[in-house]
N, C-alpha and C positions, 0 to 999 in steps of 0.2 A: 146462248154460246154458239159460236159459228166455227166448225171445224171442216177444213176441206181436204180432199184426197190428193196427195201429191202427184203431179203429172208432169211430162215434158212440155216444153215451150212450144207454142203452135209453129213457130218459125222452123224449128228442127224436124217437126213432122211433115211439114209441107216442102221444105227444101233439105233432104238429108244431105249430111257433109261427107259421107263415106260411101264407097262402093264395094260391092262383093269382090273378094279375091279368089284367085284359083286355088283349088284344094291343095296342090302340091306346094304352091308358095306358102300357104298357110301352116302347112305341116312343118316346113323347114323352119319358119318364124317362130313357132310355138316351141319346137325341139330346141332350137338354139336359146330360147329364153329360159327354159327349165333346166337345161342341162347342168347349171352351176349348183343347183338344189336351193335349199333353205327358202323355199317359195311359201309366201301365205297366200291362200285362195279365197276369195269372196265369190260366192254363187247367189244366182237369183232364179226367179220362176222359170226362166228359159231353159234351165238344166232339166227340169221335169216334164216339159212338153212332150218329149218322146215316150214317156211314161203314161200318156194320155191326160194329163193334167193341164188344163188351159193356163195360159200366162195372164198375168193381170193387165200387161200393158202391150205395146208392139201393135202389129197390124191388126190382129183380131182379139187384143186384149180387152177384158172387161171393162177396166177402168177408163178405156178410151170412149166408151159409151157415155154421153152427157146425161142420158135418162137414169144410169145406175146409181143408187145411193146406198152404200153400206151403213150397217149400223155403227155408230160411234160409241167409244168407251163410256162417256157420261150417260148416253141412252140405255145402254145395257145395264148399268148399275143404279139407274135411276129407280127409287123405291116408291115412286108414286104409281098410280093406276096407268099411266102413260108408259112408264118405264116396265111395267109388267106386261103390257101389250107388245113393246119392242122385244122383250125377252121371249115371249111366246112366238112372234114371228121368227126370231133368230133360231131358236132352238128346235122348232118343227122343220125348218128347212135344213138345218144342220144335221138333225136326226136322220132325215132322209138322204143327204148328201155324204155323210162320213164313211159310209160303208165302201163307196168307190175310192176314196182315198186310202182308207185302211188295207184294202185289196190292191192297190196299184203296185207294180213291180219296178226295181230300179232298171233303168235302161243302160246302154253302153257307156254313156258319159259318166253316169255315177259309178260304173265299175272301173272305168279308166282312171277316174279320179281316185277311187279307193285304192288302185294298184300304186298310184304315185305316192299315196299316204303310207301304204304298206312298205314301200321301198324306201321311205324317207326323204323323198324329193319335196314333197308337200308335207311338212309336219304340223301345219296349222291350217285348218279350214273353217271359215265363217261362213254360215249360210243364213240367207234371209228366208229360206224356205221353211214352212211348217209341216211337211209331209213326211219326214222321218226317213226319207229315201236314202240319203247318205249313210245314215246308221245302218241300214239294212244292207247296203252294198258293202261297207266296211267289215260287216259281221262275218262275211266269207273268210276273213283272216283270223277269225276267232281273237280279236285284241282283248286285252284286259280291261275292265271299266275304268281303271286309272288311265289307261292309254287313250281310251275313247274321250274321256273328260278333258284331258290335255290338249287333245288334237282336233275337236269338233265343237264349235261353238254356236248354237242356234240364236241368232241375233234377235229374232222376233218371236222365239218360243215354239211351241208344238201344239199341233191338234191332238195329240195322243194322250193328254192329261186335261183334267178339269179341276178347277180350284173355285171353292165357294169364297164368298166375300169374307169370311172370317179366315181364310187361308187353309181350310182342309182340302187336301189333295186326293184325287181318286183317278185311277186309270179310265181312259175313255171307254173302254170296252164295257167296264163295270157301269159306268154312267149311262151308256147306251141301253144296258139291261134295264136300268131304272126307268128310263123313258119308255121303254117297251111296255113295262108293267104298268106304268101309270096310263099309258095310251093305247089300249088294245086295238082300237079301230085303225090307228096308224101303224101299228105293228102288222096287221092284217095287210094293210096296203104295201107296206115295205116287202112283205113277204111274197107279194104277187111277182115281184121283179121287174115292175114296171119301169122302163128306161127313162131317167130324167137327166136334163142338162146340168152337170156339176161344175160348179165354179172353182177357181183355184183355192179359195179358202174353205172348201169343203161343203158349201151349202148348194140348194138347188132352187130353182123357179118353180113355183107351184100354183101361181096365180091363175094359170090357164085351165087348172082343174076345178075351178070355182071353189076351192077350199077356204075355209074360214080359220083364223089363227085362235080365235076366241075360246075355243073348247080344250085346246092343248094344254095339258097338265105338266107344269115343271116340278118335279120332286123335291121334298125337303131334304136338305143335307142331314143324313143320320148321326153324323158327329155331333152337329149342333143340336140335335134332339137330345142327345145323350147328356149335353151340357145345358139342358133345360131351356132352350131358346129355338125358336122358329126361325127358319131361313131357307128361302127357295131362290136365292140369288146367286147363280153361278156364272163362270165364264171359262172358255177354254184357256189353257195355260200359255196364251200367246198375247202379243201386243197389239191391241186395236188402234184404229185411228184416233188420235186425241189422247193417247195413252203414252207415256214415255218408257223406253227400256231402262232397266234397272241400272243403278251406278256400277254394280259388280260387272254386268254384262258390257257396258258402255266403257270401263277401264279394262276390261280383259280384251276387248276388241282392239283397242289402241295398243295394248301390250303385244298383241299378236302381230300387229304391224311392225311395231318397233324392233321385235326379234326376228324379224325376217330381213333377208337382202334384196327382196323383190316382191311384188305384188301382181297377181294375176287374177283377171275379173272375168267370169264366164256368166253368160245369160242373164245379165242384169242391165236395166236402163239406168240404175242409180237414182231413181227418181225420189226415193225416200232419203231424208237427210242422214238417218242413222247409217246408212251405207255410204252416201256420197262424201260424208266427212272423213270416211277411212281413206278414200282415195286422196283427199286434201291432205290428210295427215302423212300418207306415204310420200307425196310430191314435196311436202315440206321438209321431209327428212332426206330428200334426194335419192329415194329409191326408184329404180326402173318400173314401169306399169306397162303392162300388156293387157288389152281387153279383147275378148271373143264374144260377139253378140250380134244377132241379126236385126237389123234396123237401127233407127236413131237411138241414142242415149245421151244421157245428162253430160258425159265425159267428152262428147264429140267437139265441144268448143273449149275444152281444157287443154293447155300447153303441157306436154310432157307425157301424153297417152298415146301408145300406139294401138290402134284400134284394127281389128280384123273382123269385117262384116261376113261372117259365115257361121253356119250351124255346127255346134261343138260335136254333135253325133257323126259329121261328116269326116272329122279329122283325129278326134282323140286317141282311138285306139292305135292309129299309126304312130301319132306322137309318143305315146307310151312305149311301143316296140323300138322306136328310134332312141328315146332317153336311156332306156335301161339296157338295150342291147343284149349281150350275151348273159349279162346278170338276170335279166327277166326271163330269158328262154330257160334258164335252169331252175327257175323258182316256179313250183307247180300251182302256187296261190296265184301268183301273177298270170300264168298261163290260163288258169281256170277263170280268173276275172276278166280277161281279155275275150274269152269266149262266152261270156255271160252278158245278159242284158237284153232288153227289148227295144224296138223302135217303132212304137205305135202311137203317133201323134193323134190328138183329137180331130174328129172331122170338122171341117168348117161349116157352120150353120148359123142359125139366129144369133143375135147378140145376147140372149139369155137375160136381158134387163128386167128388173122387177121394180118398176117406179113405186114409190110409197103412196098410200091413200093421202087426199089432201090434207087430212088432219095430222099427218105424220111428219110434215115439213116443218 
């Protein structure tokens, strides 16, 4: 079975079609676009870069490295000995990498978007990100669970839950505790605080440590054991390459586009079709589309998309103040959101690739 990682055409990477715009012009353009309200927003990994989480694509993106090979859906769930090796590799790297995602903080863009959600300008948000930072930023407004469910859709799932192959769901923090108990040697290593390069999907490269995956123990699902069956096949509650999003999520994402008057895209190259088709759907319905993204994107050759090549962190606070005006100034939640958030992008370093062993290809 051959599955590939979606990426951008080389022609776009070598010859970008858009140029960076001045900050003041970008603020005015986004303000005018958002002012009428009822906007659906689609976000990607670029939104979380200022939280210290690396992007998948773009200039320093992990998936731009031809040597990087993620583990695919069919490999993770393969019940043969080879599949067990894939799971040991995945879960050891993810065990060490997850804490940095768990402890990441929302940045200024997350809070600016949350302010627009709170004010009703963006009633629907579809995120491709699995880090939960949109939820964290929106929580400042103390929304009801029903409001969160209606207003925020995780297109590709979340790292913060784990599901076994029989569907039993557990909080990721609990699963981390299971892994710690089953692997005291690796818990001791994690407790040393050794800094490792974390990838955007929450794993780390450890090959340079000379570590072996073969002795990493993946715990049995306790609920399965209660049902008198053994099972240690687990995956995070997110969509892997080679896996399809659920019909519910697909249909809900289409409805979120249909129920809006316009579509805003922030921090995404739209390389994955699950996101790109939302753009196509909006354009087919005649909805205005604005994109904010640094560098090339799949939308650059699509007619009907207004693209601003600029970092969202440079403009979104000012955009929110312009859009909300006096209404925002007297809303203490909005003011608190606009004074919150970090801007701490990851350092540029090595590519973090982890080529597989020859027998893993």
